N, C-alpha and C positions, 0 to 999 in steps of 0.2 A: 348841657350839664347843669344840674341844679346847684345853686349857690346858697349857703347858709343865709337866711333872712336877715336883713340889716335891722338892728333894734336901736331905739333911742338910747343915747348914751346915759349912763347912770348919773343921777343928780348927786349921789353921794358915792364917791369911790369907795369900794370895799376892800378891806385888807384880805390878802390871799394867802397868808400862811407864815409858817415858821420853818426854819431849817437850821442845820448846824454842821461845822466841820470839827470834830473832836474825836473823842474815843467811842462813844456809842452812836447809834444810828438816829438821825433826826430827819423828818420829812418836812417838805416845805408845805405851807398851807395854802388854802384857796377857798374863797367864799362862794357858797352856792345860792343862787337866787332862790329865795323863800325858805332856804334851809341852812344857810351858813356852812359852807363845806370848806375843809382845810386840808392841805396836803403837808402833813408833818410826820416825823418819824419817831425815833427813840428817845434819847435824852440829850446826849452831847456828841453829836457825830456829823460826819458828812453824810448828807443824804439829799436827794433831789428826788423826792418821790411823790407819791400821790396818795396819801392816805388822807382822807378827809375828815378830821375832827377838830382841832383846837384853834380857834381864832377868837380868843377872849375879847380883844380889842375891836373886833368887827361888829358893826351895827347889824342887828337882825333885821332883815327886810320886812316889808308890810307885816303880815302876821304869818308866821311859819305855818303854811298849809301842808298837810300830810301829802305825799306824792299821789296817793289814791284819790285825793280830793280835787285834783286838778280838772280843769273844764274839759268837757267831751270834745275830742278833736275829730274833724272830718278829714279822713286821709285823702291825700292826693299823691299820685305817682305809686310806684312799686313799694310794697311792704309785706312783711311777714307777720304771722300770729306771734303772740308772746311765747318765749321760751328762754330758759336759762342758758346763758353763754358758758361754754366748756373750755375753749381754748382760743387764744389770739395768735394769729399768724400774720406777720409782716414780712414777706419775702426779701424785700430790698434791704432790711437791715437785720435779717436772720433772727427775727424774734418768733419764738415757738413757746408760748407761755400759758399755763393754766390760770383759771379766774378764781378769785375768792369773793364771797359775798361781802359787801360793805353796808352797814346798817346805820340809821341815825341814833346816836347815843342820847343819853339823858341831858346832855348839854345842848341838844338840838343840832348837833353837828355830825357829819359822817364820820364813822370810825375808820381807822386806817388798817391796811393789810399788814401782816407781820413784818417788821422792819428788818429782820434777819434772812429773809428769803429774797435773793437778788433776781430771781426769775419768776415773778408773780405779779399779776395785774389784778386790780379790784374793779368792781362795778357797783353802782347803786342799786342794790337788789330790789328795793321797792320802787324804783323808778322805771324808766323805759328800758326794755331789754334790747339789745342790738338787733336791728332788722325790723323792729316794731315801729309803728308810726310815733314820732315824737323824738326827743334828743336823749340818747344814750350817753351816759358818762363813764368813761374808762380811765382810771388813773394808775400810774406806776412810778416806781423809783427811777431817778436818773443815776444815782450812786449811792454807796454806803460809805462807811468810814474806811473801808479796806478795798473795795472794788467797784467797778462800773456795775450798774444795774440794768434791768430789762429795757428801760427807755433811754439809755445812754446815748443812743444814735438817733433818737426820734427827730431831731432837727434836720436830718438828712432827707427826710421825706419832702417831696415836691408835689405840685398840683398835677394830677392825673395818675399818680401812683396809687396802687391798689393794696388793700389789706383785707384779711378775712377773719370772721368770727364763726368758729364751729359751735353749734348749739345742741342742747340736749335732745331736741326733737329730730336730730340727724341732718338737719339742713345746714348749709353754710351761707352765712350773710356776707357779701363782698361789698366793700365800701371803696368809693373813689375819693381821693383827697381833693378838696377844693382850695384849701389854702393851709399854710402853717405859718403861725404868727406868735410873736413874743410880746408880751405885755408886762410893763412895770407893775409891781404889786400895788403901788398907790394909785393906779388908774386902771385897774382891772375891769374890763367891761362885762360884768356879771350878766347882764340882761342878754347881751349878744351870744355869750357863751352857753348859758344855761337855759335860756328861754325855750319854752316848749314850741314845737313846729307841727305843721300838718303834713310833713314828709318824715321819711325814716332817715334820720341823721345820727351822727356819732361824733363825740369829741374824745380825743386822746389827750391827756393832760399830764404834765410833769413840771418840774422846776427848771429854771434857766437863769441866765444872767450871771453876775458875779456873786461870790459868797461873802456876806458882810459878817466879819467875825464878831464885831461888837454887838450886832443884832441877833446873831446866830441865826441868820436866815438868808435865803437867796433872794436877790433883787427883783426877779421876774418869774413869770410862768410862760411855759411853751404850750400852745394849744394847737392841735390839728383838727381842722373842720373837715368833715366828710359826709357823703350822702350815699345811700344804698344804691349799688350798681343795677 
C-alpha cells in the first residue's frame, strides 16, 4: 500500500484557518503550500468546513506559484488522466455529495464553497484532479451554525477504508485511506499535506478540535491521506 511521502517539517508553522460558533456560518482556515489556503465560512457561526480563502495572518510561502507552474511530475503507479470530479462517495460514513470548483482569489487564497450548503464539497480546480498524478485537495464543512455538514463524520474513517470520486469522464477514481490525522493549527504540516507527489493521491480536509469562542476558530484540522486504489 502506498503511503503519503514524508516531507520535512515546516520551518515556519502556518496558520490554518478561522472558524466560529455563532449565528452565521464560518469555516475553518487552512494554509496551502505555495498558495495559502484557508478553511473558513460565513461570518459568525459554527462551521468546520473547508473553504480555503482567508488567512491574513498566515505567511505566504516561497513565492506563490500558480498551480500550472508546478514542476513536471514523473508518474509512478496507477493514475488517470485529468478530469473534473463530479461526486464524492464515502460509503462508510454515507457521504454522497456533489463538487464545486474552488479558485484562488485576489488575496492569493482559495475561495470557499457556499457556507449554506451542508452537502457540498470543494476541490482546487486549478490543481490536481482526483485520480490524476499529484495531490488532489478536497475540502468540506464539518458543521454549520444549525446542523452537521458533509464531513461531520470524517474522523470515523480508518486506514484501509475506501472512498470514490465520480468524474466527468465517466470513470470512478477509488482511493484507499492511508491515515487519518489531526493537526493543531499552530503546527500544521503544510508541506506534508499539500506537497506534490509522483503518485495519484488525495487529501480530505475539514476542521477539528475544540471550538475557541474567543478566537472564533477551531483549534485543529483533520486530514485524511489517501492514494489511488
